Backbone of each chain as nested JSON, in Angstrom:
{
  "chains": [
    {"id": "A", "residues": [
      {"number": 1, "name": "MET", "atoms": {"N": [145.076, 137.126, 85.429], "CA": [145.277, 135.72, 85.073], "C": [144.225, 134.841, 85.762]}},
      {"number": 2, "name": "GLN", "atoms": {"N": [143.994, 135.096, 87.053], "CA": [142.993, 134.304, 87.761], "C": [141.617, 134.47, 87.142]}},
      {"number": 3, "name": "LEU", "atoms": {"N": [141.307, 135.695, 86.733], "CA": [140.013, 135.934, 86.112], "C": [139.921, 135.244, 84.767]}},
      {"number": 4, "name": "HIS", "atoms": {"N": [141.031, 135.235, 84.042], "CA": [141.059, 134.549, 82.755], "C": [140.675, 133.082, 82.954]}},
      {"number": 5, "name": "GLU", "atoms": {"N": [141.24, 132.478, 84.0], "CA": [140.97, 131.062, 84.262], "C": [139.56, 130.849, 84.808]}},
      {"number": 6, "name": "ALA", "atoms": {"N": [139.02, 131.844, 85.485], "CA": [137.699, 131.703, 86.1], "C": [136.578, 132.161, 85.179]}},
      {"number": 7, "name": "ARG", "atoms": {"N": [136.922, 132.679, 83.999], "CA": [135.9, 133.302, 83.167], "C": [134.778, 132.341, 82.779]}},
      {"number": 8, "name": "ALA", "atoms": {"N": [135.133, 131.092, 82.464], "CA": [134.103, 130.138, 82.043], "C": [133.065, 129.957, 83.15]}},
      {"number": 9, "name": "GLY", "atoms": {"N": [133.518, 129.836, 84.379], "CA": [132.594, 129.691, 85.494], "C": [131.737, 130.929, 85.685]}},
      {"number": 10, "name": "ILE", "atoms": {"N": [132.337, 132.092, 85.457], "CA": [131.591, 133.352, 85.557], "C": [130.524, 133.422, 84.469]}},
      {"number": 11, "name": "GLN", "atoms": {"N": [130.888, 132.983, 83.276], "CA": [129.912, 132.982, 82.177], "C": [128.784, 131.996, 82.439]}},
      {"number": 12, "name": "ASP", "atoms": {"N": [129.1, 130.871, 83.095], "CA": [128.061, 129.9, 83.452], "C": [127.018, 130.524, 84.365]}},
      {"number": 13, "name": "LEU", "atoms": {"N": [127.412, 131.562, 85.084], "CA": [126.488, 132.253, 85.987], "C": [125.803, 133.429, 85.284]}},
      {"number": 14, "name": "GLY", "atoms": {"N": [125.946, 133.494, 83.965], "CA": [125.267, 134.527, 83.192], "C": [125.948, 135.872, 83.234]}},
      {"number": 15, "name": "ALA", "atoms": {"N": [127.227, 135.889, 83.548], "CA": [127.952, 137.155, 83.664], "C": [129.187, 137.141, 82.771]}},
      {"number": 16, "name": "ASP", "atoms": {"N": [129.858, 138.243, 82.721], "CA": [131.117, 138.295, 81.986], "C": [132.07, 139.256, 82.705]}},
      {"number": 17, "name": "VAL", "atoms": {"N": [133.262, 139.382, 82.16], "CA": [134.331, 140.143, 82.809], "C": [134.714, 141.334, 81.93]}},
      {"number": 18, "name": "LEU", "atoms": {"N": [134.985, 142.45, 82.547], "CA": [135.531, 143.624, 81.869], "C": [136.68, 144.152, 82.719]}},
      {"number": 19, "name": "ALA", "atoms": {"N": [137.858, 144.27, 82.123], "CA": [138.997, 144.836, 82.834], "C": [139.131, 146.306, 82.46]}},
      {"number": 20, "name": "VAL", "atoms": {"N": [139.372, 147.125, 83.47], "CA": [139.578, 148.561, 83.265], "C": [140.952, 148.913, 83.812]}},
      {"number": 21, "name": "GLY", "atoms": {"N": [141.738, 149.63, 83.027], "CA": [143.059, 150.035, 83.478], "C": [143.25, 151.525, 83.305]}},
      {"number": 22, "name": "THR", "atoms": {"N": [144.309, 152.047, 83.911], "CA": [144.563, 153.484, 83.821], "C": [145.596, 153.807, 82.745]}},
      {"number": 23, "name": "ALA", "atoms": {"N": [146.094, 152.787, 82.074], "CA": [147.204, 153.004, 81.154], "C": [146.722, 153.291, 79.733]}},
      {"number": 24, "name": "ALA", "atoms": {"N": [147.583, 152.992, 78.783], "CA": [147.31, 153.315, 77.39], "C": [146.548, 152.186, 76.693]}},
      {"number": 25, "name": "GLY", "atoms": {"N": [145.829, 152.586, 75.645], "CA": [145.057, 151.614, 74.896], "C": [145.914, 150.509, 74.304]}},
      {"number": 26, "name": "TRP", "atoms": {"N": [147.146, 150.857, 73.898], "CA": [147.978, 149.83, 73.275], "C": [148.321, 148.72, 74.261]}},
      {"number": 27, "name": "GLN", "atoms": {"N": [148.369, 149.072, 75.554], "CA": [148.651, 148.046, 76.549], "C": [147.443, 147.135, 76.75]}},
      {"number": 28, "name": "ALA", "atoms": {"N": [146.264, 147.716, 76.706], "CA": [145.058, 146.896, 76.793], "C": [144.995, 145.952, 75.596]}},
      {"number": 29, "name": "ALA", "atoms": {"N": [145.329, 146.479, 74.422], "CA": [145.328, 145.645, 73.214], "C": [146.357, 144.532, 73.322]}},
      {"number": 30, "name": "ALA", "atoms": {"N": [147.529, 144.851, 73.873], "CA": [148.582, 143.847, 74.004], "C": [148.146, 142.711, 74.921]}},
      {"number": 31, "name": "LEU", "atoms": {"N": [147.416, 143.047, 75.971], "CA": [146.929, 142.001, 76.877], "C": [145.936, 141.086, 76.169]}},
      {"number": 32, "name": "MET", "atoms": {"N": [145.058, 141.697, 75.371], "CA": [144.047, 140.887, 74.68], "C": [144.663, 140.063, 73.563]}},
      {"number": 33, "name": "ASN", "atoms": {"N": [145.778, 140.553, 73.013], "CA": [146.432, 139.848, 71.916], "C": [147.492, 138.86, 72.389]}},
      {"number": 34, "name": "GLY", "atoms": {"N": [147.791, 138.868, 73.673], "CA": [148.81, 137.959, 74.185], "C": [150.214, 138.344, 73.751]}},
      {"number": 35, "name": "ALA", "atoms": {"N": [150.455, 139.628, 73.612], "CA": [151.783, 140.072, 73.178], "C": [152.839, 139.728, 74.226]}},
      {"number": 36, "name": "GLY", "atoms": {"N": [154.04, 139.553, 73.782], "CA": [155.155, 139.287, 74.681], "C": [155.131, 137.905, 75.288]}},
      {"number": 37, "name": "GLY", "atoms": {"N": [154.449, 136.977, 74.633], "CA": [154.421, 135.608, 75.122], "C": [153.45, 135.374, 76.264]}},
      {"number": 38, "name": "ARG", "atoms": {"N": [152.653, 136.388, 76.593], "CA": [151.68, 136.212, 77.669], "C": [150.452, 135.476, 77.141]}},
      {"number": 39, "name": "VAL", "atoms": {"N": [149.682, 134.946, 78.07], "CA": [148.401, 134.347, 77.706], "C": [147.457, 135.476, 77.293]}},
      {"number": 40, "name": "ALA", "atoms": {"N": [146.828, 135.322, 76.116], "CA": [145.897, 136.346, 75.659], "C": [144.639, 136.327, 76.52]}},
      {"number": 41, "name": "LEU", "atoms": {"N": [144.251, 137.489, 77.004], "CA": [143.024, 137.573, 77.79], "C": [141.834, 137.589, 76.837]}},
      {"number": 42, "name": "ASP", "atoms": {"N": [140.862, 136.735, 77.111], "CA": [139.746, 136.619, 76.174], "C": [138.531, 137.426, 76.621]}},
      {"number": 43, "name": "PHE", "atoms": {"N": [138.753, 138.389, 77.517], "CA": [137.673, 139.315, 77.867], "C": [138.134, 140.735, 77.547]}},
      {"number": 44, "name": "PRO", "atoms": {"N": [137.181, 141.653, 77.368], "CA": [137.56, 143.006, 76.971], "C": [138.407, 143.722, 78.021]}},
      {"number": 45, "name": "CYS", "atoms": {"N": [139.413, 144.437, 77.552], "CA": [140.236, 145.297, 78.401], "C": [140.095, 146.719, 77.866]}},
      {"number": 46, "name": "VAL", "atoms": {"N": [139.648, 147.622, 78.708], "CA": [139.451, 149.014, 78.297], "C": [140.303, 149.908, 79.189]}},
      {"number": 47, "name": "VAL", "atoms": {"N": [140.346, 151.177, 78.855], "CA": [141.137, 152.114, 79.654], "C": [140.257, 153.274, 80.132]}},
      {"number": 48, "name": "ASP", "atoms": {"N": [140.697, 153.845, 81.227], "CA": [139.946, 154.908, 81.889], "C": [140.916, 156.013, 82.29]}},
      {"number": 49, "name": "PRO", "atoms": {"N": [141.444, 156.738, 81.295], "CA": [142.472, 157.735, 81.596], "C": [141.985, 158.855, 82.511]}},
      {"number": 50, "name": "ALA", "atoms": {"N": [140.695, 159.112, 82.494], "CA": [140.143, 160.18, 83.339], "C": [139.784, 159.674, 84.734]}},
      {"number": 51, "name": "HIS", "atoms": {"N": [139.965, 158.381, 84.983], "CA": [139.662, 157.761, 86.278], "C": [138.18, 157.87, 86.631]}},
      {"number": 52, "name": "ASN", "atoms": {"N": [137.331, 157.932, 85.627], "CA": [135.891, 158.053, 85.885], "C": [135.36, 156.887, 86.707]}},
      {"number": 53, "name": "VAL", "atoms": {"N": [135.759, 155.666, 86.297], "CA": [135.265, 154.465, 86.977], "C": [135.817, 154.393, 88.4]}},
      {"number": 54, "name": "TYR", "atoms": {"N": [137.082, 154.69, 88.544], "CA": [137.745, 154.606, 89.855], "C": [137.111, 155.579, 90.852]}},
      {"number": 55, "name": "GLN", "atoms": {"N": [136.875, 156.792, 90.388], "CA": [136.298, 157.794, 91.282], "C": [134.848, 157.466, 91.615]}},
      {"number": 56, "name": "MET", "atoms": {"N": [134.134, 156.979, 90.62], "CA": [132.718, 156.681, 90.816], "C": [132.523, 155.622, 91.908]}},
      {"number": 57, "name": "PHE", "atoms": {"N": [133.385, 154.606, 91.91], "CA": [133.253, 153.533, 92.891], "C": [134.086, 153.777, 94.151]}},
      {"number": 58, "name": "GLY", "atoms": {"N": [134.772, 154.883, 94.203], "CA": [135.502, 155.233, 95.413], "C": [136.762, 154.424, 95.638]}},
      {"number": 59, "name": "PHE", "atoms": {"N": [137.385, 153.979, 94.567], "CA": [138.652, 153.271, 94.711], "C": [139.733, 154.276, 95.089]}},
      {"number": 60, "name": "GLY", "atoms": {"N": [140.535, 153.915, 96.088], "CA": [141.44, 154.875, 96.693], "C": [142.776, 155.024, 95.988]}},
      {"number": 61, "name": "ARG", "atoms": {"N": [143.636, 155.753, 96.656], "CA": [144.987, 156.006, 96.167], "C": [145.987, 155.34, 97.11]}},
      {"number": 62, "name": "VAL", "atoms": {"N": [147.123, 154.961, 96.567], "CA": [148.187, 154.417, 97.399], "C": [148.787, 155.571, 98.189]}},
      {"number": 63, "name": "ARG", "atoms": {"N": [148.873, 155.412, 99.493], "CA": [149.519, 156.434, 100.325], "C": [151.0, 156.093, 100.438]}},
      {"number": 64, "name": "TRP", "atoms": {"N": [151.822, 157.103, 100.604], "CA": [153.268, 156.903, 100.53], "C": [153.768, 155.845, 101.504]}},
      {"number": 65, "name": "TRP", "atoms": {"N": [153.168, 155.833, 102.703], "CA": [153.653, 154.903, 103.722], "C": [153.287, 153.459, 103.396]}},
      {"number": 66, "name": "GLN", "atoms": {"N": [152.303, 153.266, 102.499], "CA": [151.921, 151.896, 102.167], "C": [153.019, 151.17, 101.38]}},
      {"number": 67, "name": "TRP", "atoms": {"N": [153.907, 151.965, 100.723], "CA": [155.019, 151.326, 100.017], "C": [155.982, 150.671, 100.999]}},
      {"number": 68, "name": "LEU", "atoms": {"N": [155.869, 151.008, 102.27], "CA": [156.772, 150.469, 103.29], "C": [156.163, 149.289, 104.051]}},
      {"number": 69, "name": "THR", "atoms": {"N": [154.935, 148.934, 103.73], "CA": [154.265, 147.915, 104.53], "C": [154.513, 146.512, 103.988]}},
      {"number": 70, "name": "PRO", "atoms": {"N": [154.625, 145.529, 104.886], "CA": [154.817, 144.139, 104.444], "C": [153.689, 143.637, 103.549]}},
      {"number": 71, "name": "ALA", "atoms": {"N": [152.467, 144.09, 103.808], "CA": [151.322, 143.584, 103.031], "C": [151.501, 143.875, 101.548]}},
      {"number": 72, "name": "LEU", "atoms": {"N": [151.99, 145.072, 101.228], "CA": [152.187, 145.446, 99.828], "C": [153.197, 144.52, 99.17]}},
      {"number": 73, "name": "TRP", "atoms": {"N": [154.313, 144.278, 99.828], "CA": [155.366, 143.447, 99.226], "C": [154.972, 141.981, 99.207]}},
      {"number": 74, "name": "ARG", "atoms": {"N": [154.166, 141.568, 100.192], "CA": [153.627, 140.199, 100.157], "C": [152.782, 140.004, 98.9]}},
      {"number": 75, "name": "ASN", "atoms": {"N": [151.953, 141.002, 98.595], "CA": [151.106, 140.898, 97.408], "C": [151.944, 140.863, 96.141]}},
      {"number": 76, "name": "TYR", "atoms": {"N": [153.011, 141.674, 96.107], "CA": [153.907, 141.655, 94.95], "C": [154.527, 140.27, 94.772]}},
      {"number": 77, "name": "LEU", "atoms": {"N": [155.021, 139.719, 95.893], "CA": [155.679, 138.413, 95.819], "C": [154.691, 137.319, 95.431]}},
      {"number": 78, "name": "ARG", "atoms": {"N": [153.454, 137.431, 95.92], "CA": [152.439, 136.441, 95.566], "C": [152.175, 136.487, 94.06]}},
      {"number": 79, "name": "ALA", "atoms": {"N": [152.053, 137.683, 93.523], "CA": [151.829, 137.827, 92.081], "C": [153.03, 137.309, 91.295]}},
      {"number": 80, "name": "PHE", "atoms": {"N": [154.215, 137.604, 91.784], "CA": [155.43, 137.127, 91.12], "C": [155.452, 135.599, 91.099]}},
      {"number": 81, "name": "GLY", "atoms": {"N": [155.057, 135.015, 92.232], "CA": [155.033, 133.564, 92.338], "C": [154.041, 132.923, 91.389]}},
      {"number": 82, "name": "ARG", "atoms": {"N": [152.979, 133.679, 91.044], "CA": [151.996, 133.166, 90.086], "C": [152.446, 133.376, 88.655]}},
      {"number": 83, "name": "GLY", "atoms": {"N": [153.594, 134.0, 88.477], "CA": [154.122, 134.2, 87.134], "C": [153.929, 135.591, 86.583]}},
      {"number": 84, "name": "SER", "atoms": {"N": [153.328, 136.482, 87.357], "CA": [153.135, 137.855, 86.886], "C": [154.474, 138.576, 86.854]}},
      {"number": 85, "name": "ARG", "atoms": {"N": [154.724, 139.289, 85.769], "CA": [155.952, 140.067, 85.652], "C": [155.587, 141.495, 85.253]}},
      {"number": 86, "name": "GLN", "atoms": {"N": [156.249, 142.421, 85.894], "CA": [155.992, 143.823, 85.632], "C": [156.466, 144.231, 84.247]}},
      {"number": 87, "name": "GLY", "atoms": {"N": [155.585, 144.824, 83.459], "CA": [155.972, 145.371, 82.167], "C": [156.211, 146.863, 82.283]}},
      {"number": 88, "name": "LYS", "atoms": {"N": [156.251, 147.523, 81.141], "CA": [156.462, 148.968, 81.13], "C": [155.255, 149.67, 81.747]}},
      {"number": 89, "name": "VAL", "atoms": {"N": [155.516, 150.517, 82.7], "CA": [154.425, 151.189, 83.397], "C": [154.13, 152.518, 82.723]}},
      {"number": 90, "name": "THR", "atoms": {"N": [152.917, 152.699, 82.271], "CA": [152.523, 154.001, 81.738], "C": [151.253, 154.491, 82.424]}},
      {"number": 91, "name": "GLY", "atoms": {"N": [150.7, 153.685, 83.27], "CA": [149.468, 154.081, 83.945], "C": [149.754, 154.813, 85.234]}},
      {"number": 92, "name": "ASP", "atoms": {"N": [148.775, 154.81, 86.09], "CA": [148.856, 155.542, 87.341], "C": [149.234, 154.573, 88.46]}},
      {"number": 93, "name": "VAL", "atoms": {"N": [150.48, 154.603, 88.888], "CA": [150.942, 153.647, 89.897], "C": [150.349, 153.948, 91.276]}},
      {"number": 94, "name": "GLY", "atoms": {"N": [149.792, 155.134, 91.422], "CA": [149.214, 155.494, 92.713], "C": [147.753, 155.109, 92.856]}},
      {"number": 95, "name": "GLN", "atoms": {"N": [147.198, 154.528, 91.818], "CA": [145.785, 154.171, 91.856], "C": [145.591, 152.785, 92.457]}},
      {"number": 96, "name": "LEU", "atoms": {"N": [144.702, 152.659, 93.404], "CA": [144.375, 151.345, 93.959], "C": [143.297, 150.676, 93.118]}},
      {"number": 97, "name": "PRO", "atoms": {"N": [143.32, 149.354, 93.076], "CA": [142.33, 148.642, 92.267], "C": [141.027, 148.39, 93.01]}},
      {"number": 98, "name": "GLY", "atoms": {"N": [140.128, 147.713, 92.329], "CA": [138.865, 147.333, 92.934], "C": [138.081, 146.439, 92.001]}},
      {"number": 99, "name": "VAL", "atoms": {"N": [137.071, 145.82, 92.541], "CA": [136.212, 144.927, 91.754], "C": [134.763, 145.259, 92.076]}},
      {"number": 100, "name": "VAL", "atoms": {"N": [133.944, 145.369, 91.04], "CA": [132.512, 145.572, 91.262], "C": [131.729, 144.61, 90.379]}},
      {"number": 101, "name": "ILE", "atoms": {"N": [130.565, 144.27, 90.831], "CA": [129.63, 143.501, 90.011], "C": [128.428, 144.397, 89.758]}},
      {"number": 102, "name": "VAL", "atoms": {"N": [128.134, 144.592, 88.462], "CA": [127.014, 145.446, 88.056], "C": [126.054, 144.584, 87.234]}},
      {"number": 103, "name": "ASP", "atoms": {"N": [124.786, 144.592, 87.598], "CA": [123.841, 143.761, 86.843], "C": [123.319, 144.505, 85.614]}},
      {"number": 104, "name": "ARG", "atoms": {"N": [122.491, 143.816, 84.835], "CA": [122.011, 144.38, 83.568], "C": [121.173, 145.636, 83.763]}},
      {"number": 105, "name": "ASP", "atoms": {"N": [120.613, 145.781, 84.951], "CA": [119.829, 146.987, 85.258], "C": [120.702, 148.109, 85.798]}},
      {"number": 106, "name": "ARG", "atoms": {"N": [122.023, 147.897, 85.692], "CA": [123.029, 148.875, 86.111], "C": [123.117, 149.005, 87.632]}},
      {"number": 107, "name": "ARG", "atoms": {"N": [122.543, 148.046, 88.345], "CA": [122.571, 148.127, 89.802], "C": [123.808, 147.4, 90.338]}},
      {"number": 108, "name": "VAL", "atoms": {"N": [124.484, 148.041, 91.278], "CA": [125.703, 147.466, 91.854], "C": [125.336, 146.357, 92.835]}},
      {"number": 109, "name": "GLN", "atoms": {"N": [125.926, 145.195, 92.647], "CA": [125.633, 144.039, 93.499], "C": [126.779, 143.712, 94.456]}},
      {"number": 110, "name": "TYR", "atoms": {"N": [127.957, 144.23, 94.16], "CA": [129.138, 143.869, 94.969], "C": [130.204, 144.918, 94.721]}},
      {"number": 111, "name": "VAL", "atoms": {"N": [130.889, 145.298, 95.767], "CA": [132.022, 146.221, 95.625], "C": [133.162, 145.747, 96.514]}},
      {"number": 112, "name": "PHE", "atoms": {"N": [134.34, 145.688, 95.955], "CA": [135.55, 145.434, 96.737], "C": [136.518, 146.567, 96.441]}},
      {"number": 113, "name": "ARG", "atoms": {"N": [136.892, 147.293, 97.479], "CA": [137.846, 148.398, 97.323], "C": [139.17, 147.979, 97.951]}},
      {"number": 114, "name": "ALA", "atoms": {"N": [140.222, 147.946, 97.158], "CA": [141.531, 147.527, 97.66], "C": [142.029, 148.486, 98.725]}},
      {"number": 115, "name": "ARG", "atoms": {"N": [142.732, 147.917, 99.701], "CA": [143.31, 148.747, 100.756], "C": [144.79, 149.018, 100.507]}},
      {"number": 116, "name": "THR", "atoms": {"N": [145.391, 148.185, 99.643], "CA": [146.789, 148.399, 99.3], "C": [147.048, 147.808, 97.913]}},
      {"number": 117, "name": "VAL", "atoms": {"N": [148.254, 147.96, 97.443], "CA": [148.616, 147.454, 96.118], "C": [148.485, 145.932, 96.101]}},
      {"number": 118, "name": "GLY", "atoms": {"N": [147.907, 145.409, 95.039], "CA": [147.796, 143.962, 94.895], "C": [146.712, 143.338, 95.745]}},
      {"number": 119, "name": "ASP", "atoms": {"N": [145.87, 144.163, 96.331], "CA": [144.797, 143.677, 97.206], "C": [143.561, 143.412, 96.351]}},
      {"number": 120, "name": "TYR", "atoms": {"N": [143.373, 142.148, 95.995], "CA": [142.206, 141.747, 95.2], "C": [141.418, 140.701, 95.988]}},
      {"number": 121, "name": "PRO", "atoms": {"N": [140.123, 140.634, 95.787], "CA": [139.343, 139.615, 96.503], "C": [139.622, 138.236, 95.912]}},
      {"number": 122, "name": "PRO", "atoms": {"N": [139.467, 137.186, 96.713], "CA": [139.579, 135.839, 96.142], "C": [138.509, 135.634, 95.063]}},
      {"number": 123, "name": "ILE", "atoms": {"N": [138.857, 134.894, 94.038], "CA": [137.885, 134.62, 92.971], "C": [136.623, 133.985, 93.548]}},
      {"number": 124, "name": "SER", "atoms": {"N": [136.819, 133.121, 94.547], "CA": [135.656, 132.443, 95.135], "C": [134.668, 133.449, 95.727]}},
      {"number": 125, "name": "GLN", "atoms": {"N": [135.194, 134.549, 96.271], "CA": [134.319, 135.576, 96.846], "C": [133.507, 136.266, 95.744]}},
      {"number": 126, "name": "VAL", "atoms": {"N": [134.151, 136.512, 94.616], "CA": [133.466, 137.15, 93.488], "C": [132.394, 136.208, 92.934]}},
      {"number": 127, "name": "VAL", "atoms": {"N": [132.732, 134.943, 92.801], "CA": [131.768, 133.964, 92.279], "C": [130.59, 133.82, 93.245]}},
      {"number": 128, "name": "ASP", "atoms": {"N": [130.868, 133.794, 94.536], "CA": [129.78, 133.719, 95.521], "C": [128.859, 134.936, 95.405]}},
      {"number": 129, "name": "ALA", "atoms": {"N": [129.46, 136.104, 95.202], "CA": [128.656, 137.324, 95.055], "C": [127.807, 137.262, 93.786]}},
      {"number": 130, "name": "LEU", "atoms": {"N": [128.371, 136.684, 92.736], "CA": [127.597, 136.523, 91.497], "C": [126.405, 135.599, 91.72]}},
      {"number": 131, "name": "ARG", "atoms": {"N": [126.638, 134.504, 92.419], "CA": [125.548, 133.557, 92.703], "C": [124.449, 134.254, 93.518]}},
      {"number": 132, "name": "ALA", "atoms": {"N": [124.861, 135.04, 94.49], "CA": [123.898, 135.728, 95.35], "C": [123.103, 136.768, 94.575]}},
      {"number": 133, "name": "ALA", "atoms": {"N": [123.705, 137.292, 93.52], "CA": [123.057, 138.358, 92.747], "C": [122.055, 137.816, 91.738]}},
      {"number": 134, "name": "ARG", "atoms": {"N": [122.04, 136.517, 91.54], "CA": [121.169, 135.944, 90.504], "C": [119.704, 135.977, 90.903]}}
    ]},
    {"id": "B", "residues": [
      {"number": 1, "name": "MET", "atoms": {"N": [134.182, 172.409, 98.682], "CA": [133.37, 171.642, 97.75], "C": [133.285, 170.197, 98.228]}},
      {"number": 2, "name": "ASN", "atoms": {"N": [132.108, 169.614, 98.237], "CA": [131.933, 168.247, 98.706], "C": [132.355, 167.245, 97.633]}},
      {"number": 3, "name": "THR", "atoms": {"N": [133.016, 166.165, 98.078], "CA": [133.343, 165.086, 97.167], "C": [132.101, 164.233, 96.965]}},
      {"number": 4, "name": "PRO", "atoms": {"N": [131.749, 163.895, 95.722], "CA": [130.555, 163.073, 95.502], "C": [130.695, 161.731, 96.212]}},
      {"number": 5, "name": "ARG", "atoms": {"N": [129.588, 161.232, 96.751], "CA": [129.621, 159.943, 97.431], "C": [129.904, 158.844, 96.424]}},
      {"number": 6, "name": "ALA", "atoms": {"N": [130.747, 157.882, 96.836], "CA": [131.057, 156.764, 95.945], "C": [129.825, 155.884, 95.761]}},
      {"number": 7, "name": "ILE", "atoms": {"N": [129.716, 155.341, 94.569], "CA": [128.64, 154.404, 94.266], "C": [128.887, 153.12, 95.057]}},
      {"number": 8, "name": "GLY", "atoms": {"N": [127.832, 152.576, 95.652], "CA": [127.972, 151.35, 96.435], "C": [126.897, 150.337, 96.1]}},
      {"number": 9, "name": "VAL", "atoms": {"N": [126.873, 149.263, 96.868], "CA": [125.912, 148.185, 96.631], "C": [124.485, 148.73, 96.707]}},
      {"number": 10, "name": "GLY", "atoms": {"N": [123.687, 148.381, 95.696], "CA": [122.303, 148.83, 95.637], "C": [122.111, 150.083, 94.81]}},
      {"number": 11, "name": "ASP", "atoms": {"N": [123.2, 150.803, 94.548], "CA": [123.107, 152.02, 93.74], "C": [123.051, 151.672, 92.255]}},
      {"number": 12, "name": "VAL", "atoms": {"N": [122.494, 152.581, 91.489], "CA": [122.469, 152.435, 90.033], "C": [123.641, 153.208, 89.448]}},
      {"number": 13, "name": "VAL", "atoms": {"N": [124.365, 152.569, 88.557], "CA": [125.546, 153.19, 87.961], "C": [125.112, 154.208, 86.911]}},
      {"number": 14, "name": "PRO", "atoms": {"N": [125.511, 155.447, 87.068], "CA": [125.168, 156.454, 86.048], "C": [126.01, 156.24, 84.797]}},
      {"number": 15, "name": "PRO", "atoms": {"N": [125.648, 156.865, 83.695], "CA": [126.468, 156.735, 82.488], "C": [127.902, 157.187, 82.756]}},
      {"number": 16, "name": "VAL", "atoms": {"N": [128.842, 156.38, 82.298], "CA": [130.252, 156.712, 82.49], "C": [131.025, 156.292, 81.247]}},
      {"number": 17, "name": "GLU", "atoms": {"N": [131.896, 157.173, 80.788], "CA": [132.638, 156.907, 79.558], "C": [133.975, 156.237, 79.86]}},
      {"number": 18, "name": "ILE", "atoms": {"N": [134.301, 155.257, 79.019], "CA": [135.598, 154.59, 79.074], "C": [136.123, 154.51, 77.645]}},
      {"number": 19, "name": "GLU", "atoms": {"N": [137.373, 154.136, 77.508], "CA": [137.976, 154.073, 76.171], "C": [138.305, 152.64, 75.787]}},
      {"number": 20, "name": "MET", "atoms": {"N": [137.984, 152.304, 74.573], "CA": [138.381, 151.011, 74.032], "C": [139.885, 151.05, 73.745]}},
      {"number": 21, "name": "ALA", "atoms": {"N": [140.452, 149.868, 73.512], "CA": [141.889, 149.787, 73.245], "C": [142.275, 150.586, 72.002]}},
      {"number": 22, "name": "ASN", "atoms": {"N": [141.326, 150.752, 71.084], "CA": [141.63, 151.5, 69.859], "C": [141.442, 153.009, 70.015]}},
      {"number": 23, "name": "GLY", "atoms": {"N": [141.121, 153.435, 71.214], "CA": [140.994, 154.86, 71.472], "C": [139.591, 155.407, 71.359]}},
      {"number": 24, "name": "SER", "atoms": {"N": [138.659, 154.616, 70.853], "CA": [137.29, 155.108, 70.747], "C": [136.628, 155.122, 72.121]}},
      {"number": 25, "name": "THR", "atoms": {"N": [135.706, 156.033, 72.28], "CA": [135.028, 156.197, 73.567], "C": [133.687, 155.476, 73.557]}},
      {"number": 26, "name": "VAL", "atoms": {"N": [133.415, 154.749, 74.634], "CA": [132.132, 154.057, 74.751], "C": [131.59, 154.289, 76.157]}},
      {"number": 27, "name": "GLU", "atoms": {"N": [130.322, 154.004, 76.295], "CA": [129.687, 154.106, 77.606], "C": [129.719, 152.717, 78.246]}},
      {"number": 28, "name": "LEU", "atoms": {"N": [129.956, 152.669, 79.536], "CA": [130.059, 151.389, 80.245], "C": [128.854, 150.489, 79.959]}},
      {"number": 29, "name": "GLY", "atoms": {"N": [127.702, 151.108, 79.804], "CA": [126.48, 150.341, 79.577], "C": [126.507, 149.493, 78.321]}},
      {"number": 30, "name": "SER", "atoms": {"N": [127.384, 149.817, 77.393], "CA": [127.46, 149.021, 76.161], "C": [127.978, 147.608, 76.451]}},
      {"number": 31, "name": "PHE", "atoms": {"N": [128.556, 147.415, 77.631], "CA": [129.03, 146.082, 78.022], "C": [128.02, 145.364, 78.92]}},
      {"number": 32, "name": "LEU", "atoms": {"N": [126.917, 146.028, 79.237], "CA": [125.987, 145.465, 80.216], "C": [124.852, 144.677, 79.577]}},
      {"number": 33, "name": "ARG", "atoms": {"N": [125.212, 143.879, 78.596], "CA": [124.213, 142.963, 78.037], "C": [123.937, 141.835, 79.028]}},
      {"number": 34, "name": "GLN", "atoms": {"N": [124.867, 141.627, 79.948], "CA": [124.696, 140.681, 81.047], "C": [125.385, 141.283, 82.266]}},
      {"number": 35, "name": "THR", "atoms": {"N": [125.194, 140.618, 83.397], "CA": [125.89, 141.069, 84.608], "C": [127.385, 141.109, 84.328]}},
      {"number": 36, "name": "LEU", "atoms": {"N": [128.031, 142.107, 84.873], "CA": [129.43, 142.336, 84.542], "C": [130.282, 142.379, 85.815]}},
      {"number": 37, "name": "VAL", "atoms": {"N": [131.373, 141.637, 85.777], "CA": [132.394, 141.749, 86.816], "C": [133.415, 142.752, 86.289]}},
      {"number": 38, "name": "VAL", "atoms": {"N": [133.422, 143.932, 86.85], "CA": [134.331, 144.986, 86.416], "C": [135.551, 144.97, 87.333]}},
      {"number": 39, "name": "VAL", "atoms": {"N": [136.693, 144.678, 86.743], "CA": [137.928, 144.627, 87.509], "C": [138.75, 145.856, 87.151]}},
      {"number": 40, "name": "ALA", "atoms": {"N": [138.832, 146.781, 88.067], "CA": [139.608, 148.005, 87.847], "C": [140.988, 147.792, 88.444]}},
      {"number": 41, "name": "ILE", "atoms": {"N": [141.96, 147.619, 87.572], "CA": [143.319, 147.345, 88.047], "C": [144.096, 148.647, 88.139]}},
      {"number": 42, "name": "ARG", "atoms": {"N": [145.324, 148.584, 88.635], "CA": [146.114, 149.808, 88.789], "C": [146.54, 150.328, 87.431]}},
      {"number": 43, "name": "TYR", "atoms": {"N": [147.051, 149.461, 86.625], "CA": [147.502, 149.828, 85.272], "C": [147.772, 148.548, 84.527]}},
      {"number": 44, "name": "TYR", "atoms": {"N": [147.89, 148.676, 83.237], "CA": [148.317, 147.528, 82.443], "C": [149.825, 147.619, 82.28]}},
      {"number": 45, "name": "GLY", "atoms": {"N": [150.541, 146.615, 82.738], "CA": [151.989, 146.675, 82.592], "C": [152.56, 145.326, 82.24]}}
    ]}
  ]
}
């Protein structure tokens, strides 16, 4: 959702957004179509069932003890407070997320590897990295 | 067997296949007409 709102600013910097998920294609399509009363995401959503992207960038796995940590539940509550609601899960719940910036020459300009569930960088950090990469 | 080193800042991304929502397979580079913010989430739910 935050990226959806920040997309115009990202495009102003000559970049765009691509979401990658571990779930099914129909879920990616539902996000782009705004199914279930959600805001339709206007950037491409693709799937990576083989975890090629995740492994390539070294995005980690959720360890069992992390489900017991306050940080994980804080992130859940923060997302809930922003209006995020959990839908049907068909992806890999043990996969940690991450954010990378790749330029047109395929060179990596920024990497953020989550340390726990719901651990995403602030949008401002991503935008700053985009500015620095120009 | 050694685990391949993760790609990091300054590295060039090798060809990698992903799937479109319709199930077709594409290479990540097909989205690299401009700089790309790739957000790899846990799952779509």
